[in-house]
C-alpha positions in Angstrom: 75.0 15.1 -59.2 73.7 13.0 -62.1 76.3 10.4 -61.2 75.1 10.3 -57.6 71.5 9.6 -58.6 72.7 7.0 -61.1 74.6 5.2 -58.4 71.7 5.4 -55.9 69.4 4.0 -58.5 71.8 1.2 -59.3 72.4 0.3 -55.6 68.8 1.0 -54.4 66.5 0.5 -57.4 62.9 1.8 -56.9 60.5 -0.9 -55.9 56.7 -1.3 -56.1 55.3 0.1 -52.8 52.9 -2.9 -52.6 54.7 -6.0 -53.7 58.3 -4.7 -53.5 59.2 -5.9 -57.0 61.8 -3.8 -58.7 60.1 -1.3 -61.0 60.7 -1.0 -64.7 62.0 2.2 -66.3 58.5 3.4 -67.2 56.9 2.4 -63.9 56.2 4.7 -61.0 55.2 3.7 -57.5 53.4 0.5 -58.6 54.5 -2.4 -60.8 52.3 -3.3 -63.8 50.8 -6.3 -62.0 49.8 -4.4 -58.9 48.5 -1.5 -60.9 46.2 -3.8 -62.9 45.2 -6.3 -60.3 45.0 -4.6 -56.9 41.4 -4.2 -55.9 40.4 -0.5 -55.8 38.0 0.7 -53.2 34.7 1.9 -54.8 33.9 5.6 -54.9 33.0 7.9 -51.9 30.7 6.5 -49.3 28.3 8.2 -46.9 29.9 8.6 -43.5 28.5 8.6 -39.9 26.6 11.2 -37.9 29.7 13.5 -37.8 31.6 12.3 -40.9 29.9 13.5 -44.1 31.6 11.0 -46.4 34.8 9.0 -46.9 36.9 7.3 -49.6 40.0 5.2 -50.0 42.3 4.0 -52.7 42.3 0.3 -52.1 40.8 -2.4 -49.9 42.8 -3.2 -46.8 43.9 -6.7 -47.7 46.8 -8.7 -49.3 49.8 -6.7 -50.5 48.1 -3.4 -49.6 47.8 -4.5 -45.9 51.4 -5.7 -45.8 52.6 -2.5 -47.4 50.8 -0.3 -44.9 52.1 -2.4 -42.0 55.7 -1.8 -43.3 54.9 1.9 -43.6 53.5 2.1 -40.0 55.7 -0.2 -38.1 58.9 -1.0 -40.0 60.3 2.4 -41.0 59.1 2.4 -44.7 58.4 6.1 -44.5 59.4 6.5 -48.1 56.1 5.0 -49.1 54.4 8.3 -48.1 55.2 9.9 -51.5 53.7 7.1 -53.5 50.6 6.8 -51.3 50.3 10.6 -51.5 50.2 10.5 -55.3 47.5 7.8 -55.4 45.4 9.4 -52.7 45.6 12.8 -54.2 44.2 11.4 -57.5 41.3 9.9 -55.6 40.6 13.1 -53.7 40.4 15.1 -56.9 37.8 12.6 -58.2 35.7 12.6 -55.1 35.8 16.4 -54.3 36.4 18.2 -57.6 35.1 21.4 -56.1 38.0 21.4 -53.6 38.2 21.6 -49.9 39.1 24.4 -47.5 41.4 22.7 -45.0 43.6 19.6 -45.3 44.6 17.9 -42.0 45.2 14.5 -40.5 44.3 12.2 -37.6 47.4 12.3 -35.4 49.0 9.6 -33.4 49.9 10.2 -29.7 53.2 11.7 -28.7 54.2 8.4 -27.1 53.5 6.4 -30.3 55.3 9.0 -32.4 58.3 8.8 -30.1 58.4 5.0 -30.3 57.9 4.9 -34.0 60.1 7.9 -34.8 57.4 9.6 -37.0 53.7 10.1 -37.5 53.0 8.2 -40.6 49.7 10.0 -41.4 51.4 13.4 -41.0 54.0 12.2 -43.6 51.1 11.1 -45.9 49.4 14.4 -45.5 52.5 16.3 -46.4 52.8 14.2 -49.6 49.1 14.7 -50.5 49.5 18.5 -49.8 52.4 18.7 -52.3 50.2 16.9 -55.0 47.2 19.2 -54.3 49.3 22.3 -53.9 47.9 22.8 -50.4 49.6 23.5 -47.1 48.3 21.0 -44.5 47.3 22.4 -41.1 47.4 20.6 -37.8 43.8 20.8 -36.5 43.7 18.0 -33.9 46.0 16.8 -31.1 45.8 13.5 -29.3 45.5 14.1 -25.6 45.3 10.5 -24.4 47.4 7.5 -25.4 44.8 4.8 -25.9 45.1 1.2 -27.0 45.7 0.6 -30.7 42.4 0.1 -32.5 43.8 -2.9 -34.3 43.8 -4.9 -31.1 40.2 -4.2 -30.3 37.2 -6.2 -31.6 33.7 -4.9 -32.0 32.4 -1.6 -33.2 31.2 -0.5 -29.8 34.5 -1.2 -28.1 36.4 0.6 -30.8 34.2 3.7 -30.4 34.6 3.6 -26.7 38.4 3.4 -27.1 38.7 6.6 -29.0 36.1 8.6 -27.2 37.6 11.9 -25.9 41.2 11.2 -27.1 41.3 14.1 -29.5 41.1 17.9 -29.0 41.1 20.7 -31.5 44.3 22.6 -31.7 43.9 26.0 -30.2 45.1 28.0 -33.3 43.2 25.8 -35.8 40.4 27.8 -37.5 37.9 25.3 -38.8 34.7 27.3 -38.4 32.5 27.2 -41.5 35.1 25.2 -43.4 35.0 22.0 -45.5 37.7 19.9 -43.8 39.4 16.8 -45.3 40.9 14.4 -42.7 43.5 11.9 -43.8 44.3 8.6 -42.3 46.3 5.5 -43.4 43.6 2.9 -42.8 39.8 3.0 -42.1 38.5 -0.2 -40.5 35.2 0.5 -38.6 35.4 4.3 -39.1 35.3 4.9 -35.3 38.5 6.9 -35.2 37.5 9.1 -38.1 34.0 9.6 -36.7 35.4 10.8 -33.3 37.9 13.1 -35.0 35.0 14.5 -37.1 32.9 15.0 -34.0 35.6 17.3 -32.5 35.8 19.3 -35.7 32.1 19.6 -36.1 31.7 20.7 -32.5 34.3 23.4 -33.2 32.2 24.7 -36.1 33.4 22.9 -39.2 30.7 23.0 -41.9 31.6 19.5 -43.4 34.2 16.9 -42.5 35.3 14.2 -45.0 37.9 11.5 -44.7 40.3 9.9 -47.2 42.6 7.0 -46.5 45.1 4.8 -48.4 43.0 1.7 -47.6 39.7 0.7 -46.1 38.1 -2.5 -44.8 35.4 -4.1 -46.7 32.7 -2.9 -44.4 32.8 0.4 -42.6 30.2 1.1 -39.9 27.8 3.9 -40.6 
């Protein structure tokens, strides 16, 4: 077995999840340059009417943006583990008192079929392992809407996600502090709509954490 892992590492050496440079022996997930120079997103921010607060690891730009696009659209599902470790550290910092329920913002069945996986579900599983929590599916997407990335303007993005989510029938969110995970926060419209559904179902507080966020999130 040791020989197998040695051969795998020789043939497929671990690479930085941001810049794809081969990692040194003492490096994990990120190369030294990316770890030092990638711009981190500042601490937790106040959310919208339904989203109590949100946070992210990095700004959605440069190598971070290219990395997430590979994760979402080009089969780099192995990035979930590294993202999960980074995001779990940020979650512990922002909510040291803990949360009651860990869940995610799902993609539509059609998008999952085309992509072969739900990248945020993979991310949530990785974060759950780090936090020693079992994620629970709390939302389902009931309408296949246009991708938010192709829509300009906060109002148009909010309209695009209105009514696309529904609470899972067996999900018990009443009175709970819920943490929603996503890969990217841009205007915050998707997270706000997901939070609205959970708050309507009785969630006490809803937070969101993402791998990356745009420089300006709408409140």
